[in-house]
C-alpha positions as CSV (number, residue, x, y, z in Angstrom):
1,M,7.1,-9.4,25.4
2,A,5.3,-11.3,28.0
3,S,7.7,-13.8,28.1
4,T,8.6,-14.2,31.7
5,P,6.4,-13.2,34.4
6,A,7.9,-10.2,35.2
7,N,7.2,-8.7,32.0
8,A,3.5,-10.0,32.0
9,A,3.4,-8.1,35.4
10,N,4.1,-4.8,33.8
11,L,0.8,-5.0,31.9
12,T,-1.6,-5.9,34.7
13,Q,-0.4,-3.6,37.6
14,E,-2.6,-1.0,38.9
15,V,-4.7,-0.1,36.1
16,L,-5.6,-2.1,33.5
17,S,-3.4,-2.1,30.7
18,K,-5.3,-3.3,27.6
19,F,-2.6,-2.4,24.8
20,L,1.2,-1.9,24.9
21,L,1.5,1.6,23.5
22,E,4.7,2.4,21.1
23,E,7.3,4.9,22.2
24,L,6.8,6.8,19.3
25,E,3.9,5.9,16.4
26,Y,4.5,5.9,12.7
27,K,2.1,8.0,10.5
28,L,-0.1,5.9,8.1
29,Q,-2.6,8.0,7.2
30,I,-2.9,6.1,3.9
31,A,-4.2,2.9,5.8
32,R,-7.5,4.6,6.5
33,I,-8.3,4.1,2.9
34,W,-6.4,1.2,1.7
35,P,-8.4,-1.7,0.0
36,F,-7.8,-5.3,0.7
37,M,-9.6,-7.8,-2.0
38,G,-10.2,-11.3,-1.5
39,V,-8.7,-13.4,-4.4
40,V,-9.5,-17.3,-4.6
41,G,-6.7,-19.6,-5.5
42,G,-4.0,-17.0,-3.8
43,K,-3.7,-15.4,-7.2
44,L,-4.9,-12.5,-9.4
45,R,-4.6,-12.2,-12.8
46,Y,-5.1,-9.3,-15.3
47,E,-5.1,-9.7,-19.3
48,R,-3.8,-6.6,-21.3
49,T,-3.6,-5.2,-24.6
50,D,-0.4,-3.5,-25.7
51,Q,-0.4,0.6,-25.3
52,L,-1.1,2.5,-28.4
53,E,2.0,4.5,-28.7
54,T,2.4,5.7,-32.2
55,V,0.2,7.5,-34.5
56,A,0.2,4.9,-36.7
57,N,-1.6,2.3,-34.9
58,I,-3.7,5.1,-33.0
59,D,-5.3,6.0,-36.2
60,S,-5.6,2.3,-37.4
61,M,-7.6,1.2,-34.6
62,A,-10.8,2.1,-36.0
63,Q,-12.2,2.5,-39.6
64,I,-14.4,5.1,-40.9
65,L,-16.9,3.7,-43.0
66,G,-18.1,5.5,-46.4
67,D,-20.5,4.3,-48.8
68,N,-19.9,1.1,-50.2
69,T,-17.1,0.4,-48.2
70,P,-15.7,-3.0,-48.0
71,A,-15.8,-5.2,-45.3
72,I,-13.3,-4.0,-42.4
73,T,-10.3,-6.2,-41.0
74,D,-10.1,-6.9,-37.0
75,K,-9.2,-4.0,-35.6
76,T,-10.2,-4.9,-31.6
77,A,-6.8,-6.6,-30.3
78,D,-6.8,-9.6,-28.6
79,A,-5.1,-9.8,-25.1
80,D,-1.3,-9.4,-25.7
81,T,-0.3,-10.4,-22.3
82,S,-1.1,-11.3,-18.8
83,V,0.4,-10.0,-15.8
84,T,-0.3,-12.3,-12.2
85,F,0.1,-11.0,-8.8
86,T,0.9,-13.8,-6.3
87,V,-0.4,-13.6,-2.6
88,G,2.9,-13.4,-0.6
89,E,3.9,-13.7,3.1
90,L,4.5,-11.6,6.0
91,A,5.0,-13.1,9.7
92,T,5.6,-12.1,13.4
93,S,5.4,-13.9,16.4
94,Y,6.0,-13.5,20.3
95,L,6.4,-16.0,23.2
96,L,3.9,-16.4,26.5
97,D,5.6,-17.6,29.5
98,Y,3.0,-20.3,30.7
99,T,3.5,-19.4,34.4
100,A,2.8,-15.8,33.2
101,Q,-0.5,-16.6,31.8
102,D,-1.4,-18.8,35.0
103,R,-1.0,-16.1,37.8
104,F,-1.5,-12.7,36.2
105,R,-5.1,-13.4,34.3
106,Y,-6.6,-10.1,35.7
107,Q,-6.8,-9.5,31.7
108,S,-5.4,-11.9,29.0
109,I,-1.7,-11.2,28.3
110,D,-1.7,-12.8,24.8
111,A,-4.8,-10.4,23.6
112,V,-2.6,-7.1,24.5
113,E,0.4,-9.1,22.4
114,S,-1.8,-10.1,19.6
115,V,-3.0,-6.3,19.0
116,L,0.2,-5.5,19.0
117,A,1.8,-8.4,16.4
118,C,-1.4,-7.4,14.1
119,K,0.1,-3.9,13.9
120,R,3.2,-4.4,13.1
121,L,2.4,-6.8,10.2
122,M,0.3,-3.7,8.8
123,Y,3.3,-1.4,9.3
124,M,5.4,-4.2,7.3
125,Y,2.9,-4.0,4.6
126,F,3.2,-0.4,3.9
127,R,6.7,-0.6,4.1
128,K,6.4,-3.2,1.5
129,L,4.4,-0.6,-0.8
130,D,7.8,1.0,-1.4
131,L,10.3,-1.6,-0.6
132,D,12.0,-2.7,-3.9
133,N,11.3,-7.1,-4.3
134,G,14.6,-8.5,-4.2
135,N,13.6,-11.8,-5.8
136,T,15.2,-14.2,-2.9
137,L,12.7,-15.5,-1.5
138,S,9.5,-17.1,-2.7
139,G,7.0,-15.0,-0.5
140,D,8.2,-11.8,-1.4
141,F,5.8,-9.5,-3.7
142,D,6.4,-6.5,-5.7
143,S,6.2,-3.0,-4.1
144,L,4.6,-0.2,-5.9
145,F,7.7,0.9,-7.3
146,D,8.5,-2.8,-8.9
147,I,4.8,-2.8,-10.3
148,A,5.3,0.8,-12.0
149,N,8.6,-0.7,-13.7
150,D,7.5,-3.6,-14.7
151,V,4.2,-2.6,-16.8
152,A,6.5,-3.6,-20.0
153,P,5.4,-5.1,-22.4
154,T,2.0,-3.5,-22.2
155,M,3.6,-0.1,-21.8
156,S,7.3,1.5,-22.2
157,V,9.6,0.2,-19.4
158,G,9.3,2.6,-16.6
159,A,7.1,5.1,-18.7
160,N,5.4,6.0,-15.4
161,V,8.3,6.9,-13.4
162,V,9.2,10.3,-13.5
163,D,12.6,11.2,-12.4
164,M,13.3,14.2,-10.0
165,G,16.8,14.1,-10.7
166,S,17.7,14.5,-7.0
167,A,16.6,18.0,-6.5
168,S,13.5,19.2,-4.6
169,P,9.6,18.6,-5.6
170,S,8.8,21.1,-8.4
171,L,4.9,21.6,-9.6
172,A,5.8,20.9,-13.0
173,K,7.4,17.3,-12.2
174,L,4.4,16.7,-9.6
175,Q,1.7,18.0,-12.4
176,E,3.6,15.6,-14.6
177,T,3.7,12.3,-12.6
178,Y,-0.2,13.4,-11.7
179,H,-1.5,13.3,-15.2
180,L,0.3,10.0,-16.2
181,V,-2.7,8.4,-13.8
182,V,-5.9,7.6,-16.0
183,A,-6.6,4.6,-15.3
184,G,-10.4,3.8,-16.5
185,G,-10.8,7.5,-16.9
186,A,-10.5,8.0,-13.6
187,E,-8.2,11.0,-11.9
188,A,-5.9,10.0,-9.1
189,N,-7.4,9.5,-6.0
190,C,-4.5,9.4,-3.9
191,V,-1.0,11.0,-3.4
192,M,1.1,9.0,-0.7
193,C,4.8,10.3,0.4
194,N,6.0,10.5,3.7
195,S,5.9,13.4,6.1
196,R,9.2,15.0,5.0
197,A,8.1,14.9,0.8
198,S,4.6,16.3,2.3
199,R,6.2,19.2,3.9
200,A,9.0,19.6,0.8
201,I,5.6,19.3,-1.4
202,I,3.6,22.2,0.4
203,A,7.2,24.4,0.3
204,A,7.4,23.7,-3.5
205,Y,3.6,25.8,-3.5
206,N,4.6,28.4,-1.2
207,A,8.0,29.2,-3.4
208,A,5.6,29.3,-6.1
209,G,3.5,31.8,-4.3
210,M,0.9,29.6,-4.0
211,H,-1.1,26.8,-1.1
212,P,-1.8,23.4,-2.1
213,Q,-5.5,22.6,-2.6
214,R,-7.5,21.7,0.3
215,V,-9.8,18.6,0.3
216,E,-12.0,17.5,3.2
217,M,-11.9,13.5,4.7
218,E,-13.3,12.1,7.5
219,W,-10.9,11.0,10.6
220,I,-11.3,9.8,13.9
221,D,-11.8,12.4,16.8
222,P,-10.0,11.0,20.0
223,L,-11.9,13.8,21.7
224,T,-15.2,13.0,21.3
225,G,-14.4,9.2,20.4
226,G,-16.4,9.7,16.6
227,K,-15.8,10.9,13.3
228,K,-15.0,14.3,12.3
229,R,-14.3,16.0,8.9
230,Q,-10.6,17.7,8.7
231,W,-9.2,19.4,5.5
232,M,-6.4,17.7,4.0
233,N,-3.7,19.1,1.5
234,A,-4.4,17.8,-2.0
235,I,-2.8,17.9,-5.4
236,N,-5.7,18.3,-8.1
237,G,-8.0,17.3,-5.5
238,A,-6.3,14.2,-4.9
239,P,-5.3,14.2,-1.1
240,I,-1.7,14.0,0.2
241,L,-2.0,10.8,2.4
242,I,1.3,10.0,4.8
243,N,3.3,6.8,5.0
244,D,6.0,7.0,6.8
245,M,7.1,3.6,6.1
246,I,8.8,4.9,2.7
247,E,11.9,5.5,2.9
248,T,14.3,8.7,2.7
249,D,17.5,7.2,2.1
250,E,21.3,8.9,3.5
251,G,21.1,11.0,0.2
252,N,17.8,12.5,1.5
253,L,16.0,11.2,-1.7
254,T,12.6,9.4,-1.6
255,R,9.8,9.0,-3.8
256,I,6.1,10.0,-4.3
257,Y,3.7,7.5,-5.7
258,M,0.2,9.2,-7.6
259,M,-2.2,6.5,-7.8
260,V,-5.9,5.4,-8.6
261,V,-6.7,3.1,-5.3
262,G,-9.9,0.4,-5.5
263,E,-11.6,-1.2,-8.4
264,V,-14.9,-0.4,-9.8
265,C,-15.3,-3.4,-12.1
266,D,-18.4,-2.5,-13.6
267,R,-16.2,0.7,-15.2
268,Q,-13.3,-0.9,-16.2
269,I,-11.7,1.0,-13.3
270,H,-8.9,-1.2,-12.2
271,G,-6.8,0.3,-9.6
272,V,-4.0,-0.4,-6.7
273,T,-5.4,-2.8,-4.1
274,G,-4.2,-5.1,-1.4
275,I,-4.9,-8.7,-2.6
276,V,-5.5,-11.2,0.1
277,P,-7.1,-15.1,-0.1
278,K,-10.9,-14.8,0.0
279,D,-11.6,-16.4,3.0
280,L,-9.2,-13.8,5.3
281,E,-11.0,-11.3,3.5
282,N,-12.4,-9.5,6.7
283,K,-9.8,-10.8,9.4
284,L,-6.2,-10.7,7.2
285,F,-4.3,-12.5,9.9
286,I,-3.6,-16.4,10.8
287,R,-2.7,-17.6,14.0
288,R,-0.8,-20.3,14.8
289,E,0.1,-21.8,18.5
290,A,3.2,-24.0,19.2
291,A,4.5,-25.1,22.6
292,E,8.1,-24.2,22.8
293,P,10.4,-25.8,26.1
294,S,12.7,-23.1,27.7
295,G,14.1,-24.7,30.8
296,A,13.5,-27.5,33.3
297,T,10.7,-25.7,35.6
298,S,8.8,-23.6,32.5
299,S,7.3,-23.7,29.2
300,Q,6.5,-21.2,26.6
301,M,3.8,-20.9,23.9
302,R,5.2,-19.5,20.5
303,V,2.6,-17.3,19.1
304,T,3.1,-16.8,15.2
305,Y,1.0,-14.2,13.0
306,T,0.9,-14.5,9.6
307,F,-0.5,-12.0,6.8
308,P,-0.7,-13.7,3.6
309,V,-0.6,-10.4,1.2
310,A,0.3,-8.5,-1.7
311,T,-0.3,-5.7,-3.8
312,A,-1.9,-5.4,-7.3
313,M,-2.6,-3.2,-9.9
314,G,-5.2,-3.9,-12.8
315,T,-4.4,-1.0,-15.6
316,G,-1.0,0.0,-16.2
317,S,-1.9,3.7,-16.0
318,A,-2.9,3.5,-12.3
319,L,0.2,4.3,-11.3
320,A,2.6,7.0,-11.4
321,V,6.0,7.6,-9.3
322,L,7.9,10.7,-9.0
323,K,11.6,9.3,-7.8
324,N,14.6,10.8,-6.7
325,V,12.8,13.6,-4.9
326,V,15.4,15.4,-2.4
327,V,13.3,16.4,0.4
């Protein structure tokens, strides 16, 4: 961090360094398509009805009218339950030495540090998509796995969680998981997993003498500075997008997520989305500064960036998870 003149000097010697570069970056293809929706009041609530699970309640959801049929009873349900998603908060900070800021003014050391701070907040958000809620902090928010397990009472608990049983992914289980995603009549538009799981999916297809489907997506091309179309592996047309923030534990177990990402309200498609306070919809992060004395002759400024955010899902069938996958 640029907390001393020596560290600041490293960023201004010889060539203007606009950014701090990580030694090794994490692949986050999922970040390119992930939506963040602004909410008023820090909460988003959906009203849900119970799932039609038995033949009896499916057959009674509407009535066939014949001649002289008497008045029918209520058939359309009121809301059976509400589900509320509350914005939590992530934070990171760094120190700036006043002397460093005064002496090395060729560029703003603060600007360099702030880019890295915001990048790491985004890393942590995509880590939280898979990191279970410990329910110990008021600012914590549910992961996708938490959400998939918490759809009761509108659906059976864990109804959209498929257990691979500590085995390599099979085409049958991948298809079972995919076909659980039916939000608003939409098909899953995203398969999210880490790089090891992506390779395991490809291996499952190859073992069956097949290749995964391929779809075109738009990506940044560093050779031209513009965008290009690139072929991506997919399952039933849903691209497999890497999120290397998803954990592979010591037993080589991980999870694969299939979902409808985004919302189309007028078509009643309420999929998975990030939520932020309405006024942060286009900037996401909050910056704060505070002086922090550090010695007899110098002082520092602590810069804190916070990210008020959570993950929400309207329709219970917008997400399915394949867990205990060996990769």
